[in-house]
C-alpha positions in Angstrom: 47.9 -0.8 48.6 47.7 3.0 48.1 50.0 2.8 45.2 48.0 0.2 43.4 44.8 2.3 44.0 46.5 5.4 42.5 47.5 3.3 39.4 44.1 1.9 38.9 42.7 5.5 39.3 45.0 6.8 36.6 44.1 3.9 34.2 40.5 4.5 34.7 40.7 8.1 34.0 42.8 7.3 30.9 40.1 5.0 29.7 37.4 7.5 30.2 39.3 10.3 28.4 39.9 7.8 25.5 36.2 6.8 25.3 35.0 10.4 25.5 37.5 11.5 22.7 36.7 8.6 20.4 34.6 9.5 17.3 31.0 8.7 17.4 30.1 7.6 14.0 26.9 8.9 12.4 26.9 6.0 9.9 26.9 2.2 10.6 30.5 0.8 10.8 30.9 -2.1 8.5 33.9 -3.9 7.1 33.8 -5.7 3.7 36.4 -6.0 0.8 34.7 -5.4 -2.5 36.0 -7.4 -5.4 36.8 -5.7 -8.7 34.1 -5.3 -11.4 33.8 -3.5 -14.7 30.7 -1.5 -15.9 30.1 1.4 -18.4 30.2 5.0 -17.3 28.3 8.0 -18.5 30.7 8.6 -21.4 30.1 5.1 -22.8 33.6 3.9 -21.6 34.1 0.7 -19.8 35.6 1.3 -16.4 36.6 -0.9 -13.5 36.2 -0.5 -9.8 40.0 -0.7 -9.5 40.3 2.4 -11.6 39.3 4.3 -8.5 41.8 2.8 -6.2 43.4 5.6 -4.1 40.1 7.5 -3.8 37.5 7.2 -0.9 34.3 6.2 -2.5 30.6 6.9 -1.8 28.6 4.4 -3.6 24.8 4.6 -4.2 22.5 2.3 -6.2 19.6 4.1 -7.9 18.2 5.0 -11.1 17.5 8.1 -13.3 13.7 7.6 -13.5 13.4 7.4 -9.7 10.7 10.0 -8.7 11.9 10.8 -5.1 14.4 8.8 -3.2 17.3 9.0 -5.7 17.1 12.8 -6.2 16.9 13.3 -2.5 19.8 11.1 -1.8 21.9 12.4 -4.6 21.3 16.0 -3.2 22.3 14.8 0.2 25.5 13.5 -1.4 26.1 16.7 -3.2 25.7 18.6 0.1 28.1 16.2 1.7 30.8 16.8 -1.0 30.3 20.6 -0.6 31.1 20.3 3.2 34.2 18.3 2.9 36.3 21.3 2.3 40.0 20.4 1.5 39.1 16.7 1.8 36.8 16.7 -1.3 39.6 16.0 -3.5 40.1 12.6 -1.9 36.5 11.5 -2.4 34.6 10.2 -5.5 30.9 9.2 -6.0 29.8 6.0 -7.9 26.1 6.2 -9.0 25.4 2.5 -10.0 22.1 2.1 -11.9 19.6 -0.6 -10.9 17.7 0.1 -14.1 20.2 -0.8 -16.9 17.5 -1.3 -19.5 16.6 2.5 -19.4 19.7 4.0 -17.9 21.8 4.6 -21.0 25.1 6.4 -20.7 23.4 9.6 -22.0 20.6 9.4 -19.5 23.1 9.0 -16.6 25.3 11.9 -18.0 22.2 14.1 -17.9 21.1 13.0 -14.4 24.6 13.4 -12.9 25.0 16.9 -14.3 22.3 18.1 -12.0 24.7 17.3 -9.1 28.1 17.6 -10.5 28.1 19.8 -13.6 31.8 19.4 -14.0 31.6 15.6 -14.0 34.7 15.6 -11.7 33.3 14.0 -8.6 30.5 11.7 -9.7 30.6 8.9 -12.1 27.5 7.1 -13.4 27.7 3.4 -14.1 25.5 1.1 -16.0 25.9 -2.4 -17.7 24.0 -5.4 -18.5 21.3 -6.7 -16.0 23.6 -9.6 -15.1 26.6 -7.4 -14.4 24.5 -5.0 -12.4 23.1 -8.0 -10.4 26.6 -9.2 -9.4 27.7 -5.9 -8.3 24.7 -5.3 -6.2 25.1 -8.7 -4.6 28.6 -7.6 -3.4 27.0 -4.6 -1.6 23.8 -6.6 -0.6 21.9 -3.9 -2.3 18.2 -4.9 -3.0 16.2 -3.8 -6.0 13.1 -5.0 -7.9 10.9 -3.8 -10.7 7.4 -2.7 -9.8 5.0 -2.6 -12.7 2.7 0.5 -13.1 -0.5 -0.8 -14.6 -2.0 2.7 -14.4 0.9 4.4 -16.1 2.0 2.3 -19.1 4.0 5.4 -20.5 6.4 5.0 -17.5 6.1 1.2 -17.5 7.5 0.5 -14.0 9.4 1.8 -11.1 12.2 0.1 -9.3 11.9 -0.6 -5.6 15.5 -0.4 -4.1 17.5 0.1 -0.9 18.8 3.7 -0.5 22.0 3.1 1.5 25.1 5.3 0.8 28.2 3.1 1.3 31.7 4.7 2.2 34.8 2.7 1.0 38.3 3.5 1.8 41.0 3.9 -0.8 41.8 0.3 -0.9 38.2 -0.6 -1.8 37.2 -1.8 1.7 33.7 -0.8 2.9 33.9 1.1 6.2 30.5 2.8 6.8 26.8 2.5 5.6 24.7 5.6 5.8 21.0 4.7 5.9 18.1 7.0 4.6 17.8 8.2 8.3 21.4 9.5 8.2 20.1 12.7 6.3 22.5 15.1 7.8 25.2 16.0 5.3 27.3 17.8 7.9 27.5 14.6 10.0 28.2 12.4 7.1 31.1 14.7 6.0 32.4 14.5 9.6 32.5 10.8 9.3 34.2 10.8 6.0 36.8 13.2 7.2 37.5 11.0 10.3 38.0 8.0 8.1 40.3 9.8 5.7 42.3 11.1 8.6 42.4 7.6 10.1 43.4 5.6 7.1 45.4 8.4 5.4 45.2 10.7 2.5 
């Protein structure tokens, strides 16, 4: 009887140690395979999602005319990249426009240069409204035009979700960071953990 009690005690201690040492994700764990798609990058070249296979991806849906949410989110992404250290080389960012009517490759290139002057870590993507709609549907990303009657020069804004999605090197979504997940340090910790877990 004593022997069994000792065994259960060791098992319980082991369980507690494993639970304590497990990584507590800052983002929301999520598993979904993303199907391949093709859009146009900031250089006017058609690129496919599969072209980034082998990279861990941070995906964000936004638009260059966005007055607040997008600049804030993109700055958070930039800060996150800067905190990845040696793991930064394994990560790439896809900024997918939800305003393809105005977001030409030229506009995307200018916008992205504020956050990645080298153009090495962030790729802007646009396309036809139909193409963008299909891609957004895969990520369950919401967006909708909001007309500005008092500002005809701008014309409209786009209401949209502001999630940042983390995909592994095989195109499988692993984490979703919500707007409330505003700490770049903690986001970077999650990314590094995922890279270590699934391999460089």
